[in-house]
C-alpha positions in Angstrom: 0.0 0.0 0.0 1.3 3.5 -0.8 1.6 6.4 1.6 -1.4 8.2 0.2 -3.5 5.1 0.7 -2.5 4.8 4.3 -3.1 8.5 4.9 -6.6 8.3 3.3 -7.6 5.2 5.2 -6.4 6.6 8.5 -8.1 10.0 7.8 -11.4 8.2 7.0 -11.1 6.1 10.2 -10.4 9.3 12.2 -13.4 11.1 10.7 -15.7 8.2 11.6 -14.1 7.5 15.0 -15.9 8.1 18.3 -13.0 10.3 19.4 -14.4 13.6 20.8 -11.2 15.1 22.2 -10.0 17.7 19.7 -6.3 17.4 20.8 -6.4 13.7 20.0 -7.6 14.3 16.4 -4.9 17.0 16.0 -2.2 14.6 17.2 -3.3 12.0 14.6 -3.4 14.7 11.9 0.0 16.0 12.8 1.5 12.5 12.5 -0.2 12.0 9.2 1.2 15.3 7.9 4.6 14.2 8.9 4.2 10.9 7.1 4.2 8.9 10.4 1.4 6.6 9.5 2.1 3.9 12.1 2.2 6.5 14.9 -1.0 8.2 13.6 -2.8 4.8 13.6 -1.4 3.8 17.0 -2.4 7.2 18.5 -5.9 7.0 17.2 -6.4 3.4 18.4 -4.9 4.2 21.8 -7.3 7.1 22.3 -10.3 4.9 21.4 -9.1 2.1 23.6 -8.1 4.2 26.6 -11.3 6.1 26.6 -13.3 2.9 26.1 -15.2 4.3 23.2 -17.7 2.0 21.5 -17.0 1.0 17.9 -19.0 -1.0 15.3 -18.0 -4.4 14.1 -17.4 -2.9 10.6 -15.1 -0.2 12.0 -13.3 -2.8 14.1 -12.7 -5.0 11.0 -11.2 -2.0 9.2 -8.9 -1.4 12.1 -7.9 -5.1 12.0 -7.1 -4.9 8.2 -5.0 -1.8 8.6 -3.2 -3.2 11.7 -1.8 -6.0 9.5 0.5 -3.3 7.9 0.8 -0.7 10.6 0.4 -2.6 13.9 -0.3 -2.5 16.9 -1.9 -5.9 16.6 -2.0 -6.5 20.4 -3.9 -3.3 21.0 -6.3 -4.0 18.1 -7.0 -7.4 19.6 -7.9 -5.8 23.0 -10.1 -3.3 21.2 -12.5 -6.2 20.3 -14.2 -5.6 23.7 -15.3 -2.2 22.5 -17.4 -3.5 19.7 -21.1 -2.9 20.2 -24.1 -4.3 18.4 
């Protein structure tokens, strides 16, 4: 996957994420702008997990697919408990 694809997928996930803390979104966007896609993805997932924000099964599956390239697989596995519905 190319850099622009990673950026687009992470941006889409961020826009659809349950994150409500503006500073968290800014952190993710800053990492994306710097080309630090793994850090952007990890930061977004960490915020969702640490704040115990509910996510859909479809959203979770998208995280799982992207984690295959960007990690953090262990965090993504723990996020399974946040899936609602």
